[in-house]
C-alpha positions in Angstrom: 0.0 0.0 0.0 1.3 3.4 -0.9 2.5 5.6 2.0 1.9 9.2 0.9 0.0 11.5 -1.5 0.5 8.9 -4.3 -2.1 6.8 -2.4 -4.8 9.3 -3.2 -3.9 9.5 -6.9 -4.0 5.7 -7.0 -7.5 5.6 -5.5 -8.8 8.3 -7.7 -7.9 6.3 -10.7 -9.3 3.1 -9.3 -12.6 4.3 -7.8 -14.2 0.9 -7.9 -11.3 -0.7 -6.2 -11.4 2.1 -3.6 -15.1 1.2 -2.9 -14.2 -2.5 -2.5 -11.3 -1.7 -0.1 -13.6 -0.4 2.7 -13.9 -2.0 6.1 -17.1 -2.3 8.2 -16.1 -0.9 11.7 -17.7 0.9 14.6 -16.1 4.3 15.3 -15.9 5.5 18.9 -15.4 9.2 19.9 -15.1 10.4 23.5 -14.7 14.0 24.5 -14.1 15.6 27.9 -17.0 17.7 29.0 -16.6 21.4 30.0 -12.8 21.3 29.5 -12.3 24.8 28.1 -13.9 26.6 31.0 -11.9 24.4 33.4 -8.6 25.4 31.7 -9.4 29.1 31.9 -10.3 28.8 35.5 -7.5 26.6 36.8 -4.6 27.5 34.5 -2.4 25.4 32.1 -1.0 22.8 34.6 -4.2 21.7 36.2 -5.9 22.2 32.8 -3.6 19.6 31.3 -4.0 17.0 34.1 -7.7 16.6 33.7 -7.6 15.8 29.9 -4.7 13.5 30.5 -6.7 11.5 33.2 -9.8 11.5 30.9 -7.9 10.2 27.9 -6.0 7.6 30.1 -9.2 6.1 31.4 -11.0 6.1 28.0 -8.0 4.6 26.3 -7.8 1.8 28.9 -11.4 1.0 28.5 -11.2 0.9 24.7 -8.2 -1.4 24.7 -9.3 -3.6 27.6 -10.2 -7.3 26.9 -12.9 -8.6 29.3 -15.4 -11.4 29.5 -18.0 -9.2 27.8 -15.9 -6.9 25.5 -13.1 -7.5 23.0 -10.4 -4.8 22.7 -10.7 -2.0 20.2 -8.0 0.1 18.6 -7.2 3.7 19.7 -6.4 5.7 16.6 -5.4 9.0 18.2 -5.7 11.3 21.2 -7.3 14.6 20.3 -6.2 16.9 23.2 -9.4 16.6 25.2 -10.7 13.5 23.5 -10.0 10.0 22.1 -10.9 8.4 18.8 -11.0 4.6 18.4 -12.7 1.9 16.5 -13.9 -1.7 16.9 -14.0 -4.6 14.4 -15.7 -7.9 14.1 -19.3 -9.3 14.2 -19.9 -8.0 17.7 -18.1 -4.7 17.3 -21.1 -2.5 18.1 -21.9 -4.3 21.3 -18.2 -4.2 22.3 -18.0 -0.5 21.6 -21.1 0.2 23.7 -19.9 -2.0 26.5 -16.5 -0.1 26.5 -18.3 3.2 26.6 -20.5 2.0 29.6 -17.3 0.7 31.3 -15.7 4.1 30.8 -18.6 5.9 32.4 -18.5 3.4 35.3 -14.7 3.9 35.7 -15.1 7.7 35.7 -17.8 7.5 38.4 -15.4 5.5 40.5 -12.6 8.1 39.9 -15.0 11.0 40.7 -16.1 9.4 44.0 -12.6 10.1 45.4 -12.9 13.9 44.7 -14.6 15.9 47.5 -17.6 18.1 46.8 -15.5 21.2 47.4 -13.5 20.3 44.3 -16.4 19.2 42.2 -15.1 20.8 39.0 -12.1 18.4 39.1 -14.4 15.5 38.5 -14.3 14.1 35.0 -17.3 13.7 32.7 -17.2 12.4 29.2 -19.4 12.4 26.2 -19.4 9.5 23.8 -20.6 9.0 20.2 -20.6 5.6 18.4 -21.5 4.9 14.8 -21.2 1.7 12.7 -20.4 2.0 9.0 -17.9 1.9 6.2 -14.4 3.4 6.5 -11.2 3.4 4.5 -8.1 2.7 6.4 -5.3 5.0 5.3 -1.8 4.8 6.8 -0.1 8.1 6.1 3.6 8.7 6.4 5.0 8.6 10.0 1.7 7.2 11.4 2.0 4.0 13.3 -1.8 3.3 13.2 -4.1 3.1 10.3 -6.4 6.1 10.3 -10.1 5.5 9.4 -11.5 7.9 6.8 -15.0 8.5 5.5 -18.4 9.9 6.5 -18.8 7.3 9.3 -16.0 9.1 11.2 -17.8 12.5 10.7 -21.1 11.0 11.8 -19.6 9.5 15.0 -18.0 12.9 15.8 -21.3 14.6 15.4 -22.9 12.1 17.8 -20.2 12.8 20.4 -20.9 16.5 20.1 -24.6 15.9 20.8 -24.2 13.7 23.8 -24.9 14.9 27.3 -22.2 14.4 30.0 -21.8 10.7 31.0 -24.0 9.6 28.1 -23.5 7.7 24.9 -25.3 8.7 21.7 -25.5 5.9 19.2 -27.0 5.8 15.7 -29.8 3.5 14.6 -27.4 1.4 12.5 -25.3 0.8 15.6 -28.4 -0.1 17.6 -29.4 -2.6 15.0 -25.9 -4.1 15.0 -25.9 -4.4 18.8 -29.0 -6.6 19.0 -27.4 -8.8 21.6 -27.3 -5.8 24.0 -30.9 -6.5 24.8 -30.0 -9.9 26.2 -29.4 -9.5 29.9 -26.9 -12.3 30.1 -24.4 -10.4 27.9 -24.7 -7.1 30.0 -22.3 -7.3 33.0 -23.8 -4.2 34.7 -27.0 -2.1 34.5 -27.5 0.2 31.5 -30.4 2.3 30.4 -31.4 3.3 26.9 -33.8 6.0 25.6 -35.0 6.4 22.1 -35.2 6.5 19.2 -35.3 10.2 18.8 -35.5 12.0 15.5 -32.7 14.6 15.2 -31.0 16.7 12.6 -27.2 16.6 12.4 -25.2 19.5 10.9 -24.0 18.6 7.4 -25.8 15.2 7.3 -28.9 15.1 5.1 -32.2 13.9 6.4 -33.6 13.2 9.9 -31.4 10.8 11.9 -32.8 8.3 14.4 -30.6 8.2 17.6 -30.5 6.5 20.9 -29.1 7.7 24.3 -27.4 5.2 26.6 -25.9 5.5 30.0 -25.0 3.5 33.1 -27.5 4.7 35.7 -26.1 6.2 38.9 -28.7 7.8 41.2 -26.0 8.9 43.7 -24.6 11.1 40.8 -28.1 12.5 39.8 -28.2 10.1 36.9 -31.0 7.7 37.6 -31.6 6.8 34.0 -30.7 7.8 30.5 -31.8 11.3 29.4 -33.3 12.1 26.0 -30.9 12.8 23.2 -30.6 16.6 23.2 -31.8 18.7 20.4 -28.9 20.2 18.5 -28.2 23.9 18.7 -28.7 24.3 22.5 -28.3 27.8 23.9 -29.1 29.5 20.6 -30.1 33.2 21.0 -33.8 33.6 19.9 -34.5 35.4 16.7 -36.4 38.8 16.8 -39.4 37.0 15.5 -39.3 34.4 18.3 -38.8 37.2 20.9 -41.9 39.0 19.6 -44.0 35.8 19.7 -42.8 35.1 23.3 -43.8 38.6 24.3 -47.2 38.1 22.7 -47.8 34.9 24.6 -46.6 36.5 27.8 -49.0 39.4 27.3 -51.9 37.1 26.7 -51.3 35.5 30.1 -50.1 38.5 32.3 -52.1 41.4 30.8 -55.2 39.9 29.2 -55.4 36.8 31.6 -56.2 34.7 28.6 -54.9 31.3 29.7 -56.2 29.3 26.7 -54.7 31.9 24.3 -51.4 31.8 26.1 -51.2 28.0 26.0 -52.1 28.1 22.3 -49.4 30.7 21.6 -46.7 28.8 23.5 -47.8 25.5 21.8 -47.5 27.2 18.4 -44.0 28.3 19.2 -43.0 24.9 20.4 -44.4 23.4 17.2 -42.1 25.6 15.1 -39.0 24.8 17.2 -38.8 22.4 20.1 -35.6 24.1 21.3 -37.2 27.3 22.5 -36.4 27.1 26.2 -38.8 29.8 27.5 -41.8 28.4 25.5 -41.2 24.9 26.9 -40.8 26.1 30.4 -43.8 28.4 30.4 -46.0 25.8 28.7 -44.9 23.3 31.4 -45.8 25.8 34.2 -49.2 26.4 32.7 -50.0 22.7 32.2 -48.7 22.0 35.8 -51.3 24.5 37.1 -54.0 22.7 35.1 -52.9 19.4 36.6 -53.0 20.9 40.1 -56.6 22.2 39.6 -58.0 18.9 38.3 -59.7 16.9 41.1 -57.9 13.8 42.4 -61.2 11.8 42.6 -62.0 11.6 38.9 -64.1 9.4 36.5 -62.2 7.5 33.9 -62.6 10.1 31.2 -61.1 12.8 33.5 -58.4 10.3 34.6 -57.2 10.1 31.0 -57.3 13.9 30.8 -55.2 14.2 34.0 -52.5 11.9 32.6 -52.6 13.6 29.2 -51.9 16.9 30.8 -49.2 15.4 33.1 -47.4 13.8 30.2 -47.6 16.9 28.1 -46.0 19.0 31.0 -43.4 16.3 31.4 -42.4 16.4 27.7 -42.1 20.2 27.7 -39.8 20.0 30.8 -37.7 17.2 29.1 -37.2 19.5 26.0 -36.4 22.5 28.3 -33.9 20.3 30.2 -32.2 19.2 27.0 -31.8 22.9 26.1 -30.6 24.0 29.6 -29.8 21.1 31.8 -28.5 23.4 34.6 -31.7 25.4 34.9 -33.0 25.3 38.5 -36.5 26.1 37.3 -36.6 22.9 35.2 -35.6 20.7 38.1 -38.0 22.4 40.5 -40.9 22.0 38.1 -39.9 18.3 37.6 -40.0 17.8 41.4 -43.4 19.5 41.7 -44.7 17.4 38.7 -43.8 14.1 40.3 -45.2 15.2 43.7 -48.5 16.0 42.0 -48.4 12.5 40.4 -47.8 10.9 43.9 -50.8 12.9 45.3 -53.0 11.8 42.4 -52.1 8.2 42.9 -52.7 8.5 46.6 -56.3 9.7 46.0 -57.3 8.0 42.7 -55.4 4.7 42.9 -54.3 4.2 46.6 -53.6 0.5 45.9 -50.6 1.4 43.8 -48.3 2.0 46.8 -45.1 1.1 45.0 -45.7 3.6 42.2 -46.6 6.3 44.7 -43.3 5.6 46.6 -41.3 5.9 43.3 -42.9 9.2 42.3 -42.2 10.7 45.7 -38.6 9.5 45.6 -38.2 11.2 42.2 -39.7 14.4 43.6 -37.1 14.4 46.4 -34.3 13.5 44.0 -35.1 16.3 41.5 -35.5 18.9 44.3 -32.1 17.8 45.7 -30.6 18.4 42.2 -32.2 21.8 42.0 -30.7 22.6 45.4 -27.3 21.5 44.2 -27.4 23.7 41.1 -28.7 26.7 43.2 -25.9 26.2 45.7 -23.3 26.2 42.9 -24.8 29.5 41.5 -25.2 31.1 44.9 -28.9 31.5 44.0 -30.5 32.2 47.4 -34.0 32.4 46.0 -34.0 28.9 44.4 -32.0 27.5 47.3 -35.0 28.5 49.5 -37.5 27.1 47.0 -35.7 23.7 46.7 -35.4 23.5 50.5 -39.1 24.2 50.9 -40.0 21.4 48.5 -37.6 19.0 50.3 -39.2 19.9 53.7 -42.6 18.9 52.2 -41.6 15.8 50.3 -39.2 14.3 52.9 -41.8 14.9 55.6 -44.3 12.9 53.5 -41.7 10.1 53.2 -41.2 10.2 56.9 -44.9 9.9 57.5 -45.0 6.8 55.3 -41.8 5.3 56.6 -39.9 5.5 53.2 -37.5 8.4 53.9 -33.8 7.7 53.5 -32.0 7.6 56.8 -29.7 10.4 55.6 -32.6 12.6 54.9 -34.6 12.2 58.2 -33.2 15.3 59.9 -33.2 17.5 56.8 -36.7 19.1 57.2 -36.0 20.5 60.6 -32.6 21.9 59.5 -34.1 23.4 56.3 -37.0 25.0 58.2 -34.5 27.1 60.2 -32.4 28.0 57.1 -35.5 29.1 55.1 -37.1 31.0 57.9 -34.7 33.9 57.3 -35.6 34.2 53.6 -39.3 33.9 54.2 -39.1 36.7 56.7 -37.8 38.9 53.9 -40.8 38.2 51.7 -41.0 35.1 49.6 -44.4 35.4 48.0 -47.7 33.9 49.0 -47.4 30.6 47.1 -44.0 29.7 48.5 -44.9 31.0 51.9 -47.9 28.7 51.8 -45.7 25.7 50.9 -43.3 26.7 53.7 -46.1 26.8 56.3 -47.3 23.4 55.1 -43.8 22.0 55.6 -43.7 23.6 59.1 -47.0 22.0 60.0 -45.9 18.6 58.8 -43.0 18.7 61.2 -45.1 20.0 64.1 -46.2 16.6 65.3 -46.1 17.2 69.1 -48.6 20.1 69.1 -51.7 19.2 67.1 -53.4 22.5 67.7 -50.4 24.5 66.4 -50.2 22.1 63.4 -53.8 22.7 62.4 -53.3 26.5 62.7 -50.3 26.3 60.4 -52.3 24.3 57.9 -55.1 26.9 58.0 -52.5 29.7 57.5 -51.0 27.8 54.6 -54.5 27.5 52.9 -55.3 31.1 53.6 -52.1 32.1 51.6 -53.0 29.7 48.7 -56.5 28.3 48.4 -55.2 25.8 45.8 -52.8 24.2 48.3 -54.2 20.7 47.9 -51.6 19.1 50.1 -52.4 21.4 53.1 -56.1 20.8 52.6 -55.7 17.0 52.6 -53.4 17.0 55.6 -55.7 19.3 57.5 -58.7 17.1 56.9 -56.7 14.0 57.9 -55.6 15.7 61.2 
């Protein structure tokens, strides 16, 4: 085989032979998440150590031979990333297993880093795609370098992946059919999809899957939807005007159906408009809260339709801005509403109720973590108020985590200062509800707090229910 530019001339003259010389491989890209901001913050020395550790762990996982994965080949290190490929009939499965193993190894590495140094933790993003490549070995290169559109496609998937997630193409999913057999999977993984997405420079709509190794202790209980490309785009003047029109319908004209219709129209034009998704989710959440819990079957279907619609809006908003406190706070409230609905409409489903309440606690904790990182006092207070309520409910039912049992009392004292400065009637109502739930020794005082909470917000269904039960 030729070693330099002569190679290309040879292949241009022998196009058919070039086509026949391809290989079927699975290309693997991994990229260190948030590396640029880390380098600017910590300087060149520490900025070099983090990519080095990332690439070392990824390389080890690609080249490892285990009972469930054959080794792949590392082609090159790309500063903050790694490119490799896998060959053979089970290459897709081995590539995915290597990616999951890399996520698991990084979780173990991150566990040794204290919370005070959280930005030293390493998160990777992985893209995997199966297809044709042409192996070219250029002068001075020790390893053959895959060329072709398959490589570009895998790189696009890597750029689309969320931290600690793998995005794989439909062709890769089809090749990895054995991944569905539990006997071949050595540790738990979760997959979401397919999702229809557009990739820059690649014609047509692509069907993609998102895969991860679940890790609830790292706020990763399951795989997230594959993000929409183009996150954090500034809105166009036309979108800004439409958002203002929708806001005016709600705030000025008090036209709730008109506002919902306007936000829905915006979302139909582009699912990536964060504000449209968030506001639409807020409005649908209010509709969910106002529907009665004791419902006939037709209303039951309507309740779940609204709940699912709000959930989908929040998922799209989260894909656009995964570090938005408001998204996680609304997700927590949405799952709490679902737990309350199950409690009234289907009380026999105790396990589902427990799961929904646990998710509400988990999402509120994540919102608190983000708010703490941003020094956002307002959302810290909101998240703590939600945790006071939800953990108190878990305590009442005997399902609270042992590490969480003392949190409500601690948070009540912390939030009291912010409430005293004026928190707004709705949040003050929620705070009073949480105080009442923890005032077990004095029943009369507890009832007074519930009454005060209801007087601040007549739609506080939780306070109404608990007052009746007391």
